[in-house]
Each structure stands twice: as C-alpha cells, then as structure tokens.
C-alpha positions in Angstrom: -26.9 -5.9 -6.3 -25.4 -9.3 -6.9 -21.8 -8.0 -6.6 -22.7 -6.5 -3.2 -24.3 -9.8 -2.1 -21.2 -11.7 -3.2 -18.9 -9.3 -1.3 -20.9 -9.7 1.9 -21.1 -13.5 1.5 -17.3 -13.7 1.2 -17.0 -12.7 4.8 -19.3 -15.5 6.0 -19.4 -19.3 6.1 -21.9 -22.0 5.3 -22.7 -22.9 9.0 -23.9 -19.4 9.8 -25.9 -19.2 6.6 -27.6 -22.4 7.5 -28.4 -21.0 10.9 -30.0 -17.9 9.3 -32.1 -20.1 6.9 -33.1 -22.3 9.9 -34.5 -19.2 11.6 -36.8 -18.3 8.7 -38.1 -21.9 8.3 -35.9 -23.0 5.4 -34.2 -25.9 7.2 -33.1 -28.0 4.2 -31.1 -25.7 1.9 -27.8 -27.5 2.4 -27.0 -29.9 -0.4 -26.1 -33.5 0.5 -23.1 -34.0 2.7 -21.8 -36.5 0.2 -20.9 -33.6 -2.2 -17.4 -32.6 -1.2 -14.8 -30.2 -2.4 -11.9 -31.6 -4.4 -9.5 -29.7 -2.2 -10.0 -28.2 1.3 -9.5 -24.6 0.2 -12.2 -24.7 -2.5 -14.7 -21.9 -1.9 -17.5 -20.8 -4.2 -20.0 -18.0 -4.3 -22.2 -17.1 -7.2 -25.5 -17.5 -9.0 -26.7 -20.9 -10.1 -26.4 -21.9 -13.8 -28.3 -25.2 -13.7 -27.8 -28.3 -15.8 -29.7 -31.6 -15.8 -27.9 -34.8 -16.8 -29.1 -38.3 -16.9 -27.8 -41.8 -17.6 -28.1 -42.5 -21.3 -26.3 -45.4 -23.0 -25.3 -45.2 -26.6 -23.4 -42.6 -28.6 -25.4 -39.5 -29.5 -25.3 -38.0 -33.0 -24.1 -34.7 -31.5 -21.9 -35.4 -28.5 -22.1 -33.1 -25.5 -24.5 -30.8 -27.4 -26.6 -29.5 -24.5 -23.6 -29.3 -22.2 -21.6 -27.2 -24.6 -24.6 -24.9 -25.3 -25.0 -24.3 -21.5 -21.3 -23.6 -21.0 -21.3 -21.0 -23.8 -24.1 -19.2 -22.0 -22.1 -19.0 -18.7 -21.8 -15.4 -17.4 -19.2 -14.0 -14.9 -20.4 -14.9 -11.4 -22.1 -18.1 -12.3 -21.8 -21.3 -10.4 -22.5 -24.3 -12.6 -24.8 -26.7 -10.7 -25.4 -30.1 -12.2 -28.1 -32.6 -11.3 -27.4 -36.2 -12.4 -30.4 -38.1 -10.9 -27.9 -40.1 -8.9 -26.1 -41.3 -12.0 -22.6 -42.6 -10.9 -21.7 -44.1 -14.2 -19.2 -41.5 -15.3 -17.6 -38.1 -14.8 -19.8 -35.3 -16.1 -17.0 -32.8 -15.5 -13.3 -32.6 -16.2 -10.2 -30.4 -16.6 -10.9 -28.9 -20.0 -14.5 -27.9 -19.0 -13.0 -26.3 -15.9 -10.7 -24.3 -18.1 -13.5 -23.2 -20.4 -15.8 -22.4 -17.5 -13.2 -20.3 -15.7 -12.4 -18.4 -18.9 -16.1 -17.4 -19.1 -16.1 -16.2 -15.5 -17.6 -19.2 -13.7 -16.8 -19.3 -10.0 -17.0 -23.0 -9.7 -19.0 -26.2 -10.2 -21.3 -28.3 -8.0 -22.2 -31.8 -9.1 -24.3 -34.4 -7.3 -22.4 -37.0 -9.3 -18.8 -37.6 -10.3 -15.9 -35.6 -11.8 -12.7 -36.7 -13.4 -9.2 -35.2 -14.1 -9.3 -34.4 -10.3 -5.5 -33.9 -9.9 -5.4 -31.5 -12.8 -8.4 -29.5 -11.6 -6.8 -29.3 -8.1 -3.6 -28.1 -9.7 -5.5 -25.3 -11.4 -7.3 -24.5 -8.2 -10.7 -24.4 -9.8 -13.5 -25.0 -7.2 -15.3 -28.3 -8.0 -17.6 -30.0 -5.5 -18.7 -33.5 -6.4 -19.7 -36.9 -4.9 -16.7 -38.6 -6.1 -14.0 -39.2 -8.8 -13.8 -41.5 -11.7 -11.7 -41.9 -14.9 -14.8 -42.7 -17.0 -16.0 -40.1 -19.6 -19.7 -39.4 -19.9 -19.7 -40.0 -23.6 -21.9 -43.0 -24.3 -22.8 -43.3 -20.6 -24.6 -40.1 -19.5 -25.7 -36.8 -21.2 -26.9 -33.3 -20.3 -30.5 -33.1 -21.5 -31.5 -29.6 -20.4 -30.3 -26.5 -18.7 -31.5 -23.3 -17.0 -34.4 -25.1 -15.3 -35.2 -26.0 -11.7 -33.3 -29.1 -10.7 -32.9 -31.3 -7.7 -29.2 -31.3 -6.7 -28.1 -33.1 -3.6 -31.7 -33.2 -2.3 -32.3 -29.5 -2.7 -34.3 -27.7 -5.3 -32.0 -25.3 -7.1 -33.5 -22.7 -9.4 -31.6 -20.7 -12.0 -30.1 -17.5 -10.3 -30.3 -18.9 -6.8 -27.3 -17.9 -4.7 -24.8 -20.7 -4.2 -22.3 -20.7 -1.4 -19.8 -23.5 -0.9 -16.9 -24.1 1.5 -15.3 -27.0 3.3 -18.4 -27.6 5.4 -20.7 -27.9 2.4 -22.9 -26.1 -0.1 -25.9 -23.9 0.6 -28.5 -22.9 -2.0 -30.2 -19.6 -1.0 -33.4 -18.7 -2.9 -32.6 -15.4 -4.7 -35.7 -13.6 -3.4 -34.6 -14.1 0.2 -30.8 -13.4 -0.2 -30.9 -10.0 1.5 -32.9 -11.2 4.5 -30.6 -14.3 5.0 -27.5 -12.2 4.6 -28.6 -9.7 7.3 -29.4 -12.4 9.7 -26.2 -14.3 9.1 -24.1 -11.1 9.5 -25.8 -10.3 12.8 -25.2 -13.8 14.1 -21.5 -13.9 12.9 -21.0 -10.6 14.8 -22.4 -12.1 18.0 -20.2 -15.2 17.5 -17.2 -12.9 17.6 -18.3 -11.5 20.9 -18.9 -15.0 22.3 -15.5 -16.2 21.1 -13.9 -13.3 23.0 -15.9 -14.1 26.1 -14.8 -17.8 26.0 -11.1 -16.7 25.6 -11.5 -14.8 28.9 -12.4 -18.1 30.5 -16.1 -17.4 31.2 -18.4 -20.3 31.8 -20.0 -21.7 28.6 -23.5 -21.9 30.1 -23.2 -18.3 31.4 -22.1 -16.9 28.1 -24.9 -18.8 26.2 -27.5 -17.5 28.6 -26.3 -14.0 28.0 -25.9 -14.1 24.2 -27.9 -17.1 23.0 -25.1 -18.1 20.6 -23.1 -21.3 20.5 
C-alpha cells in the first residue's frame, strides 16, 4: 500500500496536497516555512520516523545513545523527522548520519533545528530540510531523548508512520489514516489544473476560466 502511495505522491507537489487537506478541514499540516531544503532540488516522500531532541548541557556517559538506536531502526521508505523544541544551539544532523541513513533506506531528513556539514550533504544529494546551518556539534549541547513517539515539528504534530512530503515549497505531514482520501482529492485537483493551464495558454480570460473550473 505505501509503495503505491509513494508512487502517486511522486507525481504531485506540496501546494496541491495542502489544498486537498484544506478541503477536509486540516488546514495546518504544513510545517513551518522556516524549515528549508539545503538545495532546491531536494524532494522527499516517505513515512515518518520521529525523534525528539532537546537542549542538554554537559557530556553524557553514552554519547548519541538514543539517536544511534533510532537510526539503526530506520527502514526503507522512512523520513527521519526531528523535533528540537526550538533548540538552535547546535547541529543535530550531519554528513555521516546522512550516509548511514541513506544506507538503511531513509528518503531524507526534516529537522526543526539546525544541521551541519551542509556542503558535503549537498554534494551527496541527500535530502535534508532544516531551519539553518551551523558548525557546532550536538555533543554537550543537545541530545536525542526519545524516538518513535508523537512530536511537534515545525508547529505540526507528526506521528510515527505519518506520510511526509517535502519539496521546494515546504513540508507536508499527512496523517496516515487519511492518506488515500487526500491523494484522491489532490490528484483530481492537479488534473483540473492542467486543464486550466491549457485554457490560459489559449489566452482565455482568467475570471472566465475560474468561473468555469473553480481552480486557480
């Protein structure tokens, strides 16, 4: 089922998914606009593997313990989604974690905090969405304290296995139970948008076309 969902999502875009969610009353499923892709072509589709990190000073006895546990549980098709509680003290993600995540089949990473090693991640074309970039390591500054739990990332509640879609416009979290309904509505609107695009190319009046098709 998920493979079919991912294939269908690959033909869509975040704006039309937001429109579908709007129509069924879920008007706040887009993560904060401050979370941006490291490179314009970054595109991610998959199921959420959630991590919760927080600011925590001092060096732990077992560095990165929960983070490493979570990464070793990553399955093909996962998108790693990290909540930081607005902690901007360090980069919770980096190049080597990107390599490890990709090797386990992760499709990308979404962080409502900072990443580091940005140039190397871009060079490897691993999709990372974050609020910013820093050279600081998380060790002694912040720490993953739990995973596979509901989190608040970028102002949206993300549950494990929710469907994550990210492109240049932003990141959408689709509750797993409504994925099929949202997909059908988004596909229908995307199809109508193609018709409207064709009508505009013919030089028809914008108001006339909108009145006829209800799409803009």
